[in-house]
N, CA, C and O of each residue as an XYZ file, in Angstrom:
904
protein
N      93.056    107.203    108.185
C      92.943    108.288    109.052
C      93.550    109.572    108.574
O      94.670    109.659    108.069
N      92.591    110.709    108.808
C      93.117    111.798    108.020
C      94.341    112.444    108.732
O      94.503    112.190    109.926
N      95.142    113.196    108.134
C      96.246    113.919    108.597
C      96.097    115.539    108.492
O      95.734    115.941    107.386
N      96.280    116.316    109.289
C      96.235    117.868    109.024
C      97.431    118.536    109.104
O      98.172    118.330    110.065
N      97.788    119.467    108.054
C      99.169    120.014    108.086
C      99.012    121.362    108.901
O      97.952    121.917    109.190
N     100.157    121.722    109.173
C      99.970    123.047    110.019
C      99.575    124.370    109.420
O      99.206    125.356    110.058
N      99.709    124.260    108.008
C      99.235    125.538    107.177
C      97.677    125.342    107.161
O      96.922    126.310    107.073
N      97.238    124.078    107.249
C      95.931    124.261    107.102
C      95.027    124.589    108.284
O      93.808    124.759    108.258
N      95.920    124.650    109.407
C      95.196    125.225    110.541
C      94.885    126.717    110.405
O      93.869    127.167    110.935
N      95.776    127.556    109.668
C      95.161    128.816    109.399
C      94.144    129.061    108.522
O      93.462    130.080    108.631
N      93.924    128.094    107.499
C      92.766    128.135    106.662
C      91.493    127.980    107.464
O      90.507    128.696    107.292
N      91.570    127.026    108.331
C      90.330    126.862    109.256
C      90.076    128.104    109.972
O      88.962    128.622    109.893
N      90.991    128.619    110.651
C      90.920    129.746    111.547
C      90.452    130.915    110.614
O      89.463    131.542    110.994
N      90.995    131.246    109.546
C      90.439    132.433    108.717
C      89.063    132.145    108.301
O      88.217    133.034    108.209
N      88.847    130.981    108.064
C      87.380    130.647    107.556
C      86.361    131.064    108.591
O      85.396    131.767    108.290
N      86.596    130.604    109.861
C      85.583    130.697    110.947
C      85.357    132.188    111.490
O      84.396    132.674    112.085
N      86.543    132.729    111.091
C      86.528    134.155    111.457
C      85.985    135.078    110.491
O      85.563    136.182    110.832
N      85.979    134.630    109.180
C      85.536    135.640    108.062
C      84.341    135.309    107.436
O      83.849    136.072    106.605
N      83.696    134.008    107.814
C      82.294    133.578    107.289
C      81.243    134.238    107.965
O      80.968    133.892    109.114
N      80.562    135.227    107.350
C      79.505    135.920    107.951
C      78.424    135.292    108.340
O      77.800    135.653    109.338
N      78.085    134.312    107.625
C      76.730    133.537    107.858
C      77.025    132.191    108.068
O      76.772    131.351    107.205
N      77.611    131.869    109.292
C      78.169    130.591    109.379
C      76.991    129.427    109.652
O      77.212    128.236    109.431
N      75.878    129.864    110.094
C      74.612    128.976    110.301
C      73.837    128.912    108.930
O      72.935    128.077    108.876
N      74.056    129.635    107.887
C      73.094    129.613    106.723
C      72.784    128.175    106.136
O      71.662    127.687    105.999
N      73.971    127.607    105.823
C      73.952    126.455    105.150
C      73.607    125.326    106.168
O      73.096    124.323    105.670
N      73.788    125.331    107.396
C      73.744    124.207    108.538
C      72.158    124.193    108.666
O      71.468    123.177    108.589
N      71.679    125.523    108.882
C      70.073    125.434    109.046
C      69.285    124.934    107.794
O      68.219    124.336    107.935
N      69.804    125.178    106.615
C      68.871    124.623    105.622
C      69.302    123.099    105.481
O      68.519    122.283    104.995
N      70.567    122.738    105.919
C      70.838    121.448    105.633
C      70.219    120.295    106.277
O      70.121    119.176    105.772
N      69.643    120.796    107.896
C      69.067    120.107    108.685
C      67.792    119.702    108.073
O      67.308    118.621    108.408
N      67.192    120.451    107.208
C      65.877    120.096    106.601
C      65.594    118.956    105.694
O      64.612    118.220    105.784
N      66.665    118.865    104.697
C      66.593    117.857    103.783
C      67.950    117.247    103.216
O      69.046    117.731    103.498
N      67.783    116.192    102.428
C      69.144    115.807    101.875
C      69.725    116.591    100.835
O      70.949    116.577    100.704
N      69.001    117.280    100.071
C      69.351    118.154     99.012
C      70.187    119.190     99.595
O      71.281    119.451     99.096
N      69.697    119.861    100.726
C      70.530    120.849    101.196
C      71.691    120.430    101.946
O      72.606    121.216    102.193
N      71.690    119.133    102.345
C      72.951    118.427    102.841
C      73.829    118.531    101.719
O      74.919    119.040    101.975
N      73.635    118.191    100.591
C      74.540    118.206     99.363
C      74.871    119.538     99.296
O      76.093    119.687     99.329
N      74.273    120.525     99.219
C      74.637    121.996     99.069
C      75.525    122.349    100.141
O      76.504    123.044     99.871
N      75.285    121.900    101.529
C      76.302    122.288    102.465
C      77.693    121.693    102.084
O      78.729    122.357    102.097
N      77.617    120.427    101.758
C      78.705    119.631    101.251
C      79.599    120.410    100.284
O      80.819    120.562    100.359
N      78.732    120.882     99.342
C      79.530    121.658     98.068
C      79.956    122.923     98.693
O      81.088    123.256     98.343
N      79.411    123.675     99.468
C      79.692    124.880    100.018
C      81.063    124.702    100.863
O      81.867    125.625    100.734
N      81.393    123.735    101.629
C      82.640    123.346    102.270
C      83.928    123.361    101.260
O      85.000    123.911    101.512
N      83.584    122.606    100.000
C      84.725    122.571     99.296
C      84.723    123.733     98.360
O      85.362    123.567     97.321
N      84.148    124.835     98.527
C      84.523    126.036     97.707
C      85.702    126.629     98.403
O      86.397    127.491     97.864
N      85.931    126.153     99.631
C      87.065    126.882    100.434
C      88.268    125.995    100.462
O      89.335    126.458    100.865
N      88.179    124.803    100.079
C      89.297    123.962    100.316
C      88.998    122.656     99.378
O      87.879    122.294     99.017
N      90.203    122.047     99.072
C      89.976    120.638     98.455
C      90.586    119.522     99.400
O      90.623    118.346     99.039
N      91.110    119.992    100.750
C      91.458    119.142    101.646
C      90.383    118.396    102.522
O      89.444    119.069    102.949
N      90.444    117.214    102.783
C      89.332    116.457    103.386
C      89.527    116.698    104.837
O      88.542    116.517    105.553
N      90.729    117.107    105.429
C      91.035    117.233    106.759
C      90.386    118.756    107.016
O      89.549    118.834    107.916
N      90.697    119.858    106.341
C      90.179    121.104    106.475
C      88.396    121.173    106.410
O      87.686    121.831    107.170
N      87.973    120.358    105.359
C      86.476    120.320    105.193
C      86.008    119.793    106.577
O      85.294    120.491    107.297
N      86.401    118.609    106.922
C      85.772    117.981    107.984
C      85.953    118.852    109.381
O      85.028    118.958    110.186
N      87.080    119.383    109.553
C      87.435    120.245    110.791
C      86.384    121.259    110.665
O      85.613    121.368    111.618
N      86.224    122.026    109.638
C      85.158    123.261    109.374
C      83.769    122.732    109.699
O      82.941    123.421    110.295
N      83.527    121.428    109.270
C      82.146    120.861    109.434
C      81.880    120.639    110.875
O      80.756    120.871    111.318
N      82.839    120.202    111.641
C      82.813    119.780    112.892
C      82.494    121.025    113.957
O      81.869    120.992    115.017
N      82.984    121.852    113.453
C      83.175    123.086    114.257
C      81.956    123.857    114.214
O      81.427    124.321    115.224
N      81.473    124.003    112.932
C      80.234    124.801    112.557
C      78.948    123.994    113.238
O      78.030    124.699    113.657
N      78.842    122.636    113.360
C      77.938    122.011    113.634
C      77.678    122.004    115.272
O      76.614    122.059    115.889
N      79.023    121.916    115.740
C      79.189    122.067    117.220
C      78.582    123.482    117.647
O      77.630    123.607    118.418
N      79.198    124.420    117.098
C      78.776    125.751    117.440
C      77.190    126.128    117.207
O      76.562    126.832    117.998
N      76.635    125.559    116.008
C      75.394    125.497    115.891
C      74.564    124.934    117.133
O      73.649    125.583    117.638
N      74.930    123.761    117.553
C      74.191    123.173    118.752
C      74.446    123.832    120.011
O      73.707    123.687    120.984
N      75.492    124.561    120.007
C      75.785    125.222    121.145
C      74.943    126.567    121.166
O      74.407    126.925    122.215
N      74.842    127.228    120.123
C      74.116    128.421    120.021
C      72.663    128.529    119.753
O      71.922    129.315    120.343
N      72.302    127.711    118.847
C      71.004    127.626    118.484
C      70.093    126.732    119.317
O      68.946    127.096    119.573
N      70.588    125.559    119.748
C      69.734    124.667    120.783
C      70.044    124.876    122.114
O      69.298    124.404    122.972
N      71.257    125.654    122.494
C      71.498    125.854    123.824
C      72.115    124.720    124.477
O      72.131    124.639    125.705
N      72.701    123.706    123.613
C      73.217    122.522    124.117
C      74.448    122.793    124.861
O      75.349    123.489    124.392
N      74.499    122.166    126.193
C      75.655    122.057    126.990
C      76.854    121.164    126.533
O      76.686    119.947    126.460
N      78.027    121.716    126.232
C      78.906    120.720    125.605
C      80.040    120.876    126.342
O      80.511    121.997    126.535
N      80.731    119.491    126.950
C      81.688    119.434    127.822
C      82.952    119.429    126.677
O      82.850    118.912    125.564
N      84.112    120.090    127.172
C      85.249    120.241    126.342
C      85.908    118.965    126.225
O      86.600    118.769    125.226
N      85.795    118.101    127.072
C      86.531    116.571    126.763
C      85.585    115.825    126.084
O      86.020    114.849    125.473
N      84.363    116.052    126.040
C      83.508    115.250    125.153
C      83.475    115.833    123.600
O      83.120    115.149    122.640
N      83.877    117.127    123.525
C      84.087    117.728    122.134
C      85.378    117.096    121.576
O      85.400    116.717    120.405
N      86.589    116.956    122.477
C      87.813    116.367    121.990
C      87.645    114.904    121.594
O      88.144    114.424    120.576
N      86.909    114.236    122.472
C      86.636    112.750    122.055
C      85.974    112.488    120.932
O      86.361    111.642    120.126
N      84.784    113.285    120.767
C      83.893    113.131    119.596
C      84.669    113.370    118.286
O      84.601    112.660    117.282
N      85.495    114.596    118.465
C      86.338    115.123    117.236
C      87.209    113.945    116.839
O      87.201    113.510    115.687
N      87.965    113.430    117.810
C      89.113    112.258    117.462
C      88.258    110.898    116.900
O      88.683    110.194    115.984
N      87.209    110.702    117.483
C      86.385    109.679    117.047
C      86.031    109.745    115.694
O      86.372    108.855    114.915
N      85.442    110.624    115.377
C      85.158    110.715    113.911
C      86.302    111.176    112.889
O      86.259    110.897    111.691
N      87.232    111.841    113.435
C      88.482    112.152    112.730
C      89.070    110.717    112.178
O      89.616    110.727    111.074
N      88.982    109.569    112.861
C      89.542    108.310    112.585
C      88.847    107.720    111.638
O      89.385    106.791    111.035
N      87.848    108.019    111.383
C      86.677    107.460    110.346
C      86.569    107.997    109.029
O      86.047    107.371    108.107
N      87.069    109.187    108.916
C      87.085    109.889    107.813
C      88.048    109.413    106.797
O      89.201    109.831    106.908
N      87.734    108.515    105.711
C      88.699    107.927    104.700
C      88.625    108.255    103.387
O      89.470    107.919    102.558
N      87.471    109.017    103.116
C      87.261    109.336    101.644
C      85.888    110.474    101.761
O      85.276    110.713    102.803
N      85.666    110.956    100.682
C      84.620    111.820    100.367
C      83.226    111.379    100.921
O      82.473    112.123    101.549
N      82.979    110.056    100.604
C      81.600    109.327    101.071
C      81.586    109.340    102.542
O      80.560    109.707    103.115
N      82.747    108.932    103.289
C      82.713    108.998    104.667
C      82.397    110.292    105.316
O      81.703    110.368    106.330
N      82.971    111.402    104.652
C      82.694    112.716    105.087
C      81.353    113.126    104.931
O      80.882    113.908    105.757
N      80.571    112.654    103.856
C      79.525    113.257    103.533
C      78.528    112.512    104.671
O      77.597    113.109    105.211
N      78.881    111.096    104.946
C      78.002    110.521    105.947
C      78.165    111.047    107.315
O      77.249    111.019    108.137
N      79.456    111.577    107.578
C      79.442    112.197    108.967
C      78.637    113.454    108.943
O      77.890    113.697    109.890
N      78.720    114.154    108.075
C      77.958    115.606    107.803
C      76.459    115.313    107.951
O      75.737    115.950    108.717
N      76.080    114.409    107.248
C      74.607    113.889    107.388
C      74.212    113.554    108.698
O      73.317    114.137    109.309
N      75.000    112.447    109.205
C      74.841    112.054    110.513
C      74.710    113.055    111.672
O      73.809    112.988    112.508
N      75.751    114.060    111.656
C      75.785    114.941    112.441
C      74.778    116.052    112.688
O      74.431    116.481    113.788
N      74.315    116.496    111.349
C      73.314    117.276    111.270
C      71.940    116.838    111.753
O      71.106    117.646    112.162
N      71.736    115.505    111.690
C      70.581    114.867    112.084
C      70.394    114.372    113.310
O      69.264    114.076    113.700
N      71.477    114.225    114.061
C      71.582    113.849    115.412
C      72.832    113.944    115.967
O      73.536    112.939    116.067
N      73.191    115.001    116.332
C      74.530    115.574    117.143
C      74.460    115.072    118.412
O      73.875    113.998    118.546
N      75.016    115.712    119.561
C      75.066    115.281    120.766
C      73.509    115.147    121.356
O      73.007    114.047    121.588
N      72.885    116.280    121.546
C      71.736    116.130    121.788
C      70.718    116.875    120.728
O      70.632    118.100    120.654
N      69.977    115.981    119.938
C      69.274    116.562    118.794
C      67.956    117.025    119.282
O      67.612    116.680    120.413
N      67.178    117.766    118.563
C      66.014    118.530    118.991
C      64.955    117.297    119.031
O      64.056    117.380    119.868
N      64.995    116.324    118.304
C      63.999    115.173    118.674
C      64.079    114.677    119.949
O      63.049    114.589    120.617
N      65.454    114.240    120.523
C      65.443    113.915    121.725
C      64.988    114.702    122.905
O      64.534    114.219    123.942
N      65.191    116.215    122.585
C      64.859    117.070    123.654
C      63.114    117.000    123.480
O      62.496    116.929    124.543
N      62.595    117.011    122.660
C      61.156    116.927    122.667
C      60.689    115.531    123.099
O      59.582    115.398    123.621
N      61.363    114.668    122.931
C      60.703    113.306    123.598
C      61.082    112.755    124.825
O      60.707    111.664    125.254
N      61.985    113.697    125.484
C      62.990    113.365    126.685
C      61.726    112.953    127.804
O      61.586    111.793    128.193
N      60.924    113.969    128.210
C      60.141    113.817    129.469
C      58.996    112.575    129.111
O      58.788    111.798    130.043
N      58.435    112.395    128.162
C      57.430    111.590    127.704
C      57.801    110.138    127.770
O      57.005    109.225    127.989
N      59.202    110.002    127.539
C      59.692    108.613    127.335
C      60.394    107.993    128.393
O      60.046    106.840    128.647
N      61.416    108.553    129.154
C      62.185    108.180    129.994
C      62.397    108.839    131.275
O      62.203    110.052    131.352
N      62.772    108.173    132.281
C      63.136    108.922    133.547
C      64.450    109.755    133.175
O      64.936    109.683    132.046
N      64.973    110.514    134.139
C      66.109    111.558    133.921
C      67.405    110.555    133.960
O      68.407    110.836    133.302
N      67.339    109.434    134.724
C      68.405    108.470    134.883
C      68.360    107.677    133.512
O      69.459    107.531    132.978
N      67.480    107.247    132.988
C      67.522    106.440    131.897
C      67.773    107.305    130.835
O      68.345    106.740    129.902
N      67.537    108.477    130.666
C      67.573    109.401    129.259
C      69.360    109.620    129.531
O      70.148    109.412    128.608
N      69.776    110.013    130.762
C      71.097    110.363    130.811
C      72.134    109.095    130.503
O      73.282    109.241    130.084
N      71.476    107.784    130.805
C      72.232    106.657    130.439
C      72.310    106.502    128.959
O      73.341    106.238    128.342
N      71.224    106.675    128.486
C      71.039    106.689    126.818
C      71.995    107.444    126.081
O      72.655    106.960    125.161
N      72.092    108.800    126.529
C      73.043    109.640    126.057
C      74.421    109.416    126.354
O      75.260    109.768    125.525
N      74.733    108.932    127.316
C      76.090    108.420    127.740
C      76.526    107.255    126.805
O      77.596    107.323    126.200
N      75.790    106.308    126.701
C      75.989    105.244    125.709
C      76.140    105.646    124.042
O      76.914    105.139    123.230
N      75.252    106.601    123.847
C      75.612    107.035    122.497
C      76.862    107.898    122.103
O      77.388    107.976    120.992
N      77.202    108.501    123.221
C      78.489    109.075    123.291
C      79.653    108.322    123.514
O      80.711    108.831    123.143
N      79.679    107.166    124.068
C      80.644    106.331    124.413
C      80.653    105.002    124.165
O      81.211    104.184    124.896
N      79.983    104.705    123.031
C      79.592    103.206    122.640
C      80.945    102.638    122.237
O      81.182    101.456    122.484
N      81.864    103.419    121.620
C      82.900    102.892    121.272
C      84.228    102.676    122.135
O      85.362    102.490    121.694
N      83.881    102.733    123.270
C      84.685    102.556    124.483
C      84.368    101.383    125.112
O      83.374    100.776    124.714
N      85.113    100.879    126.149
C      84.931     99.573    126.789
C      84.308    100.023    128.011
O      84.934    100.123    129.066
N      82.869    100.342    127.860
C      82.021    100.744    128.952
C      81.230     99.425    129.505
O      80.926     98.373    128.943
N      81.034     99.877    130.750
C      80.225     98.494    131.361
C      79.019     99.172    132.129
O      78.891    100.396    132.156
N      78.204     98.361    132.708
C      77.124     98.556    133.314
C      77.399     99.495    134.897
O      76.828    100.513    135.290
N      78.357     98.779    135.466
C      78.976     99.516    136.735
C      79.306    100.926    136.319
O      78.902    101.871    136.995
N      80.111    101.123    135.099
C      80.650    102.618    134.777
C      79.548    103.414    134.556
O      79.562    104.567    134.988
N      78.390    102.899    133.828
C      77.150    103.686    133.632
C      76.397    104.099    135.112
O      76.026    105.235    135.405
N      76.293    103.123    135.797
C      75.677    103.334    137.084
C      76.388    104.497    137.703
O      75.710    105.440    138.110
N      77.829    104.519    137.824
C      78.420    105.618    138.291
C      78.160    106.866    137.845
O      78.151    107.811    138.634
N      77.918    107.022    136.537
C      77.611    108.206    135.848
C      76.397    108.939    136.287
O      76.314    110.163    136.378
N      75.375    107.997    136.575
C      73.916    108.367    136.914
C      73.629    108.216    138.210
O      72.449    108.234    138.559
N      74.589    108.052    139.079
C      74.435    107.946    140.676
C      73.396    107.027    140.859
O      72.392    107.492    141.397
N      73.377    105.840    140.550
C      72.595    104.646    140.853
C      73.544    103.481    141.009
O      74.659    103.471    140.486
N      73.057    102.494    141.751
C      73.675    101.132    141.942
C      73.530    100.307    140.614
O      72.595    100.653    139.892
N      74.210     99.406    140.244
C      74.184     98.666    139.069
C      72.893     97.906    138.884
O      72.248     97.908    137.835
N      72.567     97.262    139.975
C      71.293     96.300    140.051
C      69.975     97.095    139.715
O      69.032     96.594    139.104
N      70.008     98.188    140.109
C      68.832     98.976    140.064
C      68.731     99.797    138.697
O      67.661    100.098    138.167
N      69.905    100.092    138.237
C      70.031    100.597    136.959
C      69.510     99.515    135.891
O      68.703     99.751    134.991
N      70.088     98.361    136.147
C      69.727     97.095    135.023
C      68.119     97.081    135.095
O      67.453     97.109    134.060
N      67.543     97.037    136.345
C      66.091     96.972    136.473
C      65.522     98.015    135.640
O      64.765     97.715    134.717
N      65.873     99.381    135.931
C      65.267    100.537    135.433
C      65.256    100.466    133.961
O      64.241    100.691    133.302
N      66.422    100.144    133.443
C      66.673    100.240    131.960
C      65.890     99.379    131.286
O      65.231     99.623    130.275
N      65.986     98.282    131.922
C      65.011     96.957    131.242
C      63.449     97.347    131.276
O      62.670     96.889    130.440
N      63.085     98.138    132.198
C      61.759     98.439    132.331
C      61.224     99.590    131.401
O      60.134     99.611    130.830
N      62.166    100.496    131.369
C      61.940    101.721    130.413
C      62.184    101.565    129.000
O      61.474    101.965    128.077
N      63.200    100.977    128.947
C      63.941    101.109    127.527
C      63.300     99.576    126.593
O      63.344     99.505    125.364
N      62.770     98.527    127.443
C      62.536     97.412    126.967
C      63.601     96.133    126.515
O      63.290     95.005    126.131
N      64.751     96.631    126.674
C      66.059     95.848    126.621
C      67.041     95.976    127.688
O      67.114     96.966    128.416
N      67.867     94.857    127.771
C      69.161     95.015    128.687
C      69.996     96.174    128.243
O      69.823     96.642    127.118
N      70.822     96.626    128.998
C      71.973     97.586    128.814
C      72.833     97.037    127.885
O      73.242     97.796    127.006
N      73.238     95.763    127.880
C      74.199     95.222    126.795
C      73.577     95.070    125.514
O      74.161     95.359    124.470
N      72.167     94.533    125.572
C      71.419     94.670    124.113
C      71.457     96.025    123.638
O      71.906     96.268    122.517
N      71.074     96.823    124.307
C      71.068     98.362    123.836
C      72.405     98.846    123.312
O      72.481     99.535    122.295
N      73.505     98.458    124.056
C      74.841     98.900    123.659
C      75.269     98.249    122.252
O      75.906     98.786    121.347
N      74.801     97.082    122.306
C      75.313     96.214    120.995
C      74.504     96.620    119.818
O      74.970     96.600    118.679
N      73.192     97.018    120.118
C      72.411     97.589    119.029
C      72.905     98.876    118.539
O      72.716     99.152    117.354
N      73.463     99.625    119.242
C      73.911    101.110    119.124
C      75.408    100.815    118.288
O      75.613    101.436    117.245
N      76.256    100.006    118.714
C      77.533     99.633    118.162
C      77.344     98.869    116.741
O      78.186     98.968    115.848
N      76.208     98.129    116.622
C      76.055     97.392    115.413
C      75.626     98.594    114.169
O      76.145     98.744    113.063
N      74.622     99.272    114.731
C      74.103    100.443    113.788
C      75.146    101.236    113.472
O      75.060    101.797    112.380
N      76.196    101.458    114.183
C      77.154    102.324    113.699
C      78.234    101.492    112.785
O      78.912    102.054    111.925
N      78.305    100.256    113.035
C      79.127     99.397    112.178
C      78.655     99.462    110.803
O      79.384     99.717    109.844
N      77.129     99.168    110.728
C      76.582     99.272    109.319
C      76.936    100.569    108.872
O      77.391    100.634    107.730
N      76.837    101.508    109.457
C      77.127    102.877    108.691
C      78.378    102.953    108.144
O      78.539    103.467    107.037
N      79.540    102.377    108.962
C      80.781    102.354    108.502
C      80.970    101.564    107.296
O      81.686    101.886    106.348
N      80.124    100.274    107.424
C      80.302     99.263    106.153
C      79.874     99.669    105.157
O      80.452     99.306    104.132
N      78.771    100.523    105.044
C      78.204    101.166    103.792
C      79.002    102.430    103.390
O      78.963    102.751    102.202
N      79.618    103.071    104.129
C      80.063    104.465    103.867
C      81.446    104.724    103.858
O      81.915    105.771    103.413
N      82.300    103.559    104.464
C      83.608    103.829    104.304
C      84.339    102.352    103.940
O      84.923    101.602    104.722
N      84.091    102.169    102.360
C      84.577    100.942    101.872
C      86.190    100.577    101.997
O      86.757     99.503    101.792
N      86.655    101.696    102.354
C      88.333    101.397    102.504
C      88.698    100.792    103.980
O      89.850    100.496    104.299
N      87.707    100.665    104.728
C      87.909    100.227    106.012
C      87.702     98.825    105.989
O      86.756     98.419    105.315
N      88.518     97.881    106.693
C      88.285     96.532    106.798
C      87.305     96.352    107.957
O      87.005     97.289    108.696
N      86.803     95.081    108.095
C      85.694     94.715    108.902
C      86.391     94.604    110.295
O      85.723     94.874    111.294
N      87.821     94.184    110.432
C      88.497     94.242    111.580
C      88.454     95.655    112.201
O      88.178     95.914    113.372
N      88.749     96.455    111.297
C      89.018     97.986    111.861
C      87.654     98.530    112.276
O      87.537     99.151    113.333
N      86.599     98.302    111.446
C      85.373     98.782    111.907
C      84.797     98.277    113.331
O      84.035     98.930    114.043
N      85.351     96.877    113.633
C      84.953     96.070    114.566
C      85.553     97.005    115.935
O      84.840     97.391    116.861
N      86.872     97.227    115.817
C      87.477     97.908    116.859
C      87.218     99.427    116.993
O      87.538    100.046    118.009
N      86.610    100.015    115.896
C      86.261    101.516    116.030
C      84.745    101.509    116.597
O      84.378    102.569    117.105
N      83.904    100.530    116.571
C      82.544    100.577    117.379
C      82.728    100.002    118.583
O      81.670     99.783    119.171
N      83.892     99.623    119.257
C      83.881     99.295    120.430
C      84.252     97.677    120.848
O      84.408     97.338    122.020
N      84.352     96.839    119.816
C      84.645     95.367    119.919
C      86.122     95.204    119.973
O      86.820     95.723    119.102
N      86.618     94.539    120.909
C      88.065     94.312    120.856
C      88.356     93.011    120.358
O      89.545     92.728    120.210
N      87.492     92.172    120.074
C      87.532     90.783    119.683
C      86.783     90.585    118.322
O      85.587     90.314    118.423
N      87.294     90.679    117.104
C      86.562     90.470    115.955
C      85.916     89.375    115.832
O      84.947     89.447    115.076
N      86.136     88.276    116.367
C      85.121     86.904    116.189
C      84.052     87.399    116.847
O      83.030     87.413    116.162
N      83.929     87.877    118.126
C      82.701     88.207    118.791
C      81.587     89.190    117.908
O      80.361     89.094    117.865
N      82.496     90.164    117.229
C      81.681     91.023    116.409
C      81.127     90.236    115.310
O      79.966     90.473    114.976
N      81.790     89.338    114.703
C      81.317     88.628    113.465
C      79.901     87.775    114.172
O      78.810     87.799    113.602
N      80.122     87.066    115.438
C      79.239     86.386    116.002
C      77.732     87.089    116.008
O      76.699     86.655    115.498
N      77.925     88.185    116.673
C      76.607     89.063    117.319
C      76.147     89.815    115.778
O      74.976     90.025    115.460
N      77.126     90.090    115.087
C      76.470     90.661    113.690
C      75.614     89.708    112.951
O      74.572     90.130    112.451
N      75.944     88.488    112.833
C      75.302     87.494    112.167
C      74.037     87.295    112.937
O      72.947     87.257    112.368
N      74.178     87.169    114.230
C      72.923     87.039    115.063
C      71.864     87.957    114.744
O      70.689     87.608    114.639
N      72.302     89.185    114.585
C      71.232     90.377    114.455
C      70.837     90.258    112.928
O      69.668     90.008    112.632
N      71.678     90.412    112.084
C      71.402     90.537    110.513
C      71.210     89.194    109.717
O      70.709     89.241    108.594
N      71.599     87.995    110.274
C      71.541     86.765    109.356
C      72.562     86.695    108.299
O      72.472     85.837    107.420
N      73.543     87.558    108.329
C      74.684     87.370    107.334
C      75.870     87.900    108.060
O      75.773     88.458    109.153
N      77.108     87.693    107.362
C      78.331     88.365    107.859
C      78.558     89.864    107.551
O      77.987     90.460    106.638
N      79.335     90.340    108.297
C      79.448     91.931    107.874
C      79.904     91.944    106.195
O      79.242     92.675    105.458
N      80.695     91.376    105.780
C      81.278     91.192    104.246
C      80.005     91.029    103.558
O      79.740     91.831    102.663
N      79.132     90.050    103.867
C      77.835     89.705    103.136
C      76.946     91.237    103.289
O      76.504     91.748    102.259
N      76.785     91.732    104.278
C      75.840     92.990    104.283
C      76.389     94.131    103.554
O      75.725     94.989    102.972
N      77.824     94.054    103.647
C      78.440     95.175    102.862
C      78.154     95.194    101.509
O      77.749     96.213    100.949
N      78.380     93.879    100.802
C      78.123     93.695     99.427
C      76.655     93.987     99.127
O      76.320     94.507     98.063
N      75.722     93.620    100.148
C      74.132     93.754     99.523
C      73.730     95.251     99.592
O      72.740     95.629     98.966
N      74.578     96.244    100.442
C      74.059     97.529    100.817
C      74.902     98.501    100.193
O      74.571     99.682    100.305
N      75.983     98.192     99.524
C      76.857     99.248     98.781
C      76.139     99.885     97.535
O      76.716    100.734     96.856
């Protein structure tokens, strides 16, 4: 996990206040991988610190989503999302993966906005967003039902009807997708650590469902995809 020094806070503050074209690199980086690399290089023109680079990238992308897309961002969600990703930045590769993932699909990306009405009802759309934001927590169907103001039985029925899978299956898929990203992009993280970070409190259960989905163990998958 990164550690940020007090003097680095001033560097971050000065950058945000003085950078005249805060969205220039972000806007280009959304378009293709080459520009993502350019944005990554742009960050390290100002600092050699992973902590500073991550914080600047997080703030810039959050502000972009708020200003350009009109995204409504809850302060508690910002704090939780920042802390979640902060714990996963172990090296330059994991930072670059975060930037790529965040630029392509932050809280509400443009693709979700375009497809919302044609694909899901409001309750299911909000359920999917909630799962993607909280998959690393110990969330349940009952908790999700409270968030969208439905009883759990009806939400379960509606979720299966519209999404084509159960709540638990969908949650596991999201967790496993994020586990694969960490396995590939954060080689310093152990499988047990990744298991906990994507929401599994029991490593043996993580191993079991990972093998069921991918036909191999997490370590085997990591070796194959590194």
